[in-house]
N, C-alpha and C positions, 0 to 999 in steps of 0.2 A: 181752296182746300184748307181744312182745319189743321193746325199744327199738331194736335194730338186728339185722342178720344178719351173720354172718361165716363164712368157710370154716374157719378155725382160730382158736381162742381159747387164748391162753397165760396161765395163771394164775400171775403172778409175773414180774417183769421185772428180776431180778438177773442174775448171771453166766450161769447155765444158761438162764434164760428168754430173755435177749437173744440168746444163741447159737442157741437153738432158733428164735427168730423170724427171725433173719438167714438161716439155712439153709432154713427153710420158705419164706420169700419168694423166695430165689434159686432154689429147686427148683421151686416151683409157678408162678412167673412173675407178671407184673404184673396178671393178671386175677383172681388170688386175693385175697380180703380176709382179712388177718391182724391180729388185735387182741390186744395184750398188756395185761392188767389187773394193776395193782399197788396194794396198799393203803397204801403209804408216801407221805408228802407229797413226798419227794425220792427219785428213782431212784438205785440204785447205791450206797447208803450203805455197805454192807459192802465193796464194791470200794474205796471211797475210804479206808477205815480200815485196809485189809489191808496187811501188810508195812510197818507203821509209816508208812502214808501213801504208800508207794512202789508197792504192788501186786506181790506175788511171783507173776507170771503162770503160771509152771510151773517144772519142774526139768529139768535136761538129760537125766536118765534116770528114766523112770517105768515101773514094771511093776505087775502085779496084786498082787504080794507087798508093795507099799508101802501096801496098804489093808487094813482090817479090815471085818468085817460079813458081807456075803453070800458072800464067798469068791472066790478067784482064778478058779474055773471060770466064774463068771458075769461077773466084772469084766473079764477079759482080752478077750473079744470086743468089748466096748465101746471099750476103749482102742485096740484094733487098728484100728478103723475111723477113728479120728481121733487120731493119735499126736502125740508131741512135735514132730517135724519138720513135720507138718501144722499144728500150732498156731503154730509160729514163722513159717511161711510165711503163714498167715492174718493174723496181726497185722502182719507186714511189709507185706502188701497193704493193710492199713488205715492204713499210715503209722506204725505203732508198732514201732520197731526195738528188739529185745531185746538185752540184754547179759548175759553169764555172769559170776557172781561165783565166788570161790574155793570156796564151798560147793556149787556146782553149781546154785544158784538163778538163775532168769532174771527180770530186771527190765527195765522200759522204760529206755532210755538217758536219758530225762528225769528219772528218779527221782521221777516224779509219777503217782500213781494216777489223777488226773484225766485224764491223757493216754489211759489205757486206757478209762475210762468214756466219755469224749467220742467216742472212735473207735467204740466199740460202738454208742452211740446213733446216730451218724451212719450207720453201716452198716445198722442196723435201719431207719432212715428211708429209706435208699436202696433197701432191699429191699421197701419198701412196708408195713412194720409200723407200725400205729397204737398208740402207747404211751399208755395212759390211766391217770391217777393223780391223787389217791388214789381208787381204786375197789376197796374191799375185797370180795372174793368170799365169800359166805356159803353158797351152794348151787350144786351142779352136778348137774342132774337129767337123766337119760337120757330121750330122746323117740324117737319113730319115725324122725325125720329126723336125730337126732344128740343134741344136749344143749341145755338152757337153763341159762345161767350167770348167776347173779343176786346182787344185793346192794342196799343202800339207794339206790344210784345208778340202778338199773334192771336190765334183763335183756338178754342177748345170746343169740340163737339161733346155735349153732355146729354145724358138721358134725363137727369133730374138736376135742378138748381136750387140751392138754398141761399137766400139773401140774408147775410149777417154783417152788413156794411157799417152798422153803428148809426149814430145820428149826426149832430152838428157840434156837440160839445168837445172841448179840448181839440180843436182842429189840428194842432201840431202833432197829435198822436195818429193822424190819418183820417179822423172822422170829419169829413168835409161836406157831408150831406149828399154826396153823389148817388148814394143808394136810393134816394127818393126819386131821382130821375129814372133810374132803372125800373123801379116799381110802377111808376105812372106809365111808362112805355109798355108795360105788361098788363095794363088795364086797371091798376089800383088807384084809389084816391089817397091823398095825404091830408090829414087834418093839420091845421095851422101849427107850425113848430115855433117854439120859443125856449129860451134857457130855463132850466130847472135846477134846483140846488145851487143857486147862484147868489153871491153877495149883492146887496142893494146900495144904491148911491143916495147921499144927501147933498144938498147944495154946497158948492165950494165955500170953504171957510165957515161952515156951520160950527157952532161951538162944541157940538158933540164930537166932531172930528178931532178936536184938541184933546179929547179924553182917550185917544188911541191906546190900545193895550188893555183897557178895562174890560173885564169879563164878569158878567153877573147873571143870575137866573132872572128870567122874565117871561111873561106871556105875551105873545104877538098875535094879534087878531086882524083879519081882513074884514072890513065892514063897508057896507053900502047903505048909507043912512043909518037906521037903527038895526039893520039886519047883519048878523055875523055870518060870513060865508065860510070861514075856517079859523081855527085857533090852534096855536102850538105853544107849549111851555117847555123851556129848555135854556141852555146857555146862550147868551147874546154877547157878541164881541164888538166893541167900538173900535173903528179903524180910521185911518187918515182919509178914507174916501166915504165912509158911512158905516154900514152895519154888516156884520158877518157872524160867524158862529153857527152851531147846529140849528138853533131855533130860527135864525134868519134864513138859512138855506132851506129849511123845511117849508117855511111859510111863503118863500119867494114865488113858487109856481102858482100859488093861489092868488097872490096879488097881481102877478103878470097875466094870469088867465082872465081875471076880471077886467083888467085894462084892455086886453085883446078884444073883449066883447064890448068895449066902449063904455064900461061902467065907471062911475066916479068913485072908485074904491080907495079907501084909506087904510093905512097900516097903523093900528093903534097898539101902544105898548103899555102894559101894566108892569111897573118896575118892582112891585112887591107881590108877586103871585102867591106867596105863602100865607098872606093875611086873608082871613075870611072877609066877605063883603060887610062893610059897615065898621069893621074893627079899626081901620086906619083913622076914621073920623073920631071915633071914641077916644083913641089914644091922643089925638091932637087936642081934644077938649080937656084932657087930664094932665097935660104936660107941666102946667104951672110955670116955674122959673127956668125950666130946662129949655135951652135954645133948640130951634128947629134943626139946625145943622148937627148938633150933638145927637139928637133923636134919630134923624135919618141916617147918620153915619153908623148907627148900630145895625142897620140892615143893608146899607149900600156902601161901596167905596166912597171915601170922603170927597174926592174930586167930582164924582158923579152926583153926590148929594148937593154939593155946592151949585152945580149946574142946574139941577132941577129947581132949586130955590130961586136962582136967577131967572129961569124960564117962567116961573110963576110970579115973578116980580115981588118976592118976599125977601127982605133984608136978611143977610146971613146971621146977624146978631139978634134977630127977632126971637123972643121967648114965646112959649105957649100962651102965657097970660096976656101978652101984648098982641097976639094974632087977631086980626079983625075977621069978621065973617066973610068979607069979600076975599081976603087973602087965603082964608081956610079953604074956601070953595075952589079957588084958583090952584092951590097946592094939591088938593084932592084930584082935580082933573089932570094936572101935570104928572103926578106920580102914578095914578091908576089908569088914566085914559089919555096918554099923550099921543096926539096924532103926529106921527113922524112925517116930515115933509119929503118923502121919497121922490126922487126925480127920475129914477130908472134903475138899471141893473148893470153889472160889469160885462155882460155879453157872454157869448158862447166860449170865448177864450178862457173864461174863469168858471164856467158852469160845469158841474160834475155829470150832468146828464141832460137829455133833451126831452121836452114835453111835446106831444104830437107825433105824427107818423102814420104808418099803415094801420087803419082801424081794425081791431080784431074781429069785427062783424064781417069783414071781407075774407076771413080765414076760417077754416074748419079747425077750431082750437084743439080738438082731440088729436090733431096731427100737425097743427101749424101750417096746414096746406092751403094754398090759395083757392078761393072759390071763383076767381076770375081767369086763372091761367093754369091748366092742368100740368102737373110736374114741377110746379114752383112752390117753395116753402119760404117762410120768413121767421126770423127769430132775433131776439136781443133788442137793442135800442132803436132799430128801424121801426119797430112797432109802436103804436100809440099807447105806451105804458111807461110810467115813470114812478119810481118808488121814493120813499122818504130816505133820509140819510141813515146809514148804519148797516150797510151790507145788503139792503133790499134789492137794489138794482143788479147787483151781482147774482143774487138768487134768481131773479128773472132771467138773466143770461143763462145760468146753468139749467133751469127748468125748461125754458123755451128751446134752448139749443138741444137738449136731450130729446124732447118731443119731436122736433123737426128732423134730427139725425136718424132716429129710430124709424120714423114714418117714411122718410125717403128711402132708406134701406129696404124696408118691408115692401115698398112699392116696386123696387127692382125684383124682388123675389116673386111678387104677384105677376109681374109682366113675364118673367122667365117661365113660371108655371103655365101661364096661358099659352106661350109659344110651344112648350113641350106637348101640351094637350092637343094643340092644333095640328 
């Protein structure tokens, strides 16, 4: 016998799960019983650590092209139903005023992620959502009346189920990938999962690792032969293990995706993205008695300029007039097309999100409803959708959570109306 009964059970009470619960409760009304189950000891751990503890709620401009995975055709209808203006208005209603930073990122004016989490939890409670934790869900079994949702804590009979379990990133927050097993047991496939928005590793003792702490603008490209698969321009951070910073995080999923497909992908770095093509060589030819180190240090941190000269096998004291043709070509390649010897990534422990998951083609994206299992909905990181850095993944959580919550609640109404007519 089930421990209790509910109209809607939400598996996972992170960003997407709380959003789904809030809008399911608001849409269904006070007579509906909505239960959110989460396996973590504390709710919202990922929200609290996001954005350096400030929570990058969204970005001022979000389109389907800012995401990878299932493709714009499937992602756009979801974003359209709950867009950035709707997100800003929603949080403003909750008392969370957002501010825009120069990068276009939107943060709470308090600069505290706790402000966002507390507001979401309060809104969920006001909407009648019962948040239970730690309640790890191990099985979701279809029944004639809906589902049995169970774990070591007991079982809940539910008419509708929303999977909002998250992916595999930051497993300490509770995202351990268990939701994928639930989805496959209910008939879904899972596209290969791998870390996204993750730092990349260089070989141990690589000289670039000695330049830890250096941050500089760069263009990072993923190339297979002469073909460029993806390119990102932004800030690159040198670390003791390799590469990090916004540009690295954004390009990481493209490098890893290519490697997943067995492609011999290279990560190529242009350390001077602000220079037009051909300009760098022209400047080298006109340096005269100016040393290469002094010239490069006008554009780059001196320690990085020194390293690039060393990698190109050009003496630090070499002047423009002394530069040989072979040295010039080597320096051009090193500065503008350096093939970084990436050995891997830092894994899900340090990844901000997960690539792969439930493909959106298996969902009716107008409702985030399963095409494989009636009464089932999916939202958030469990889906095969991952955005670039800057609040885009949170926007997917808000948008998909809203769509799933409203749709599940409306399905309850439709079922009730049918019973009354019968």
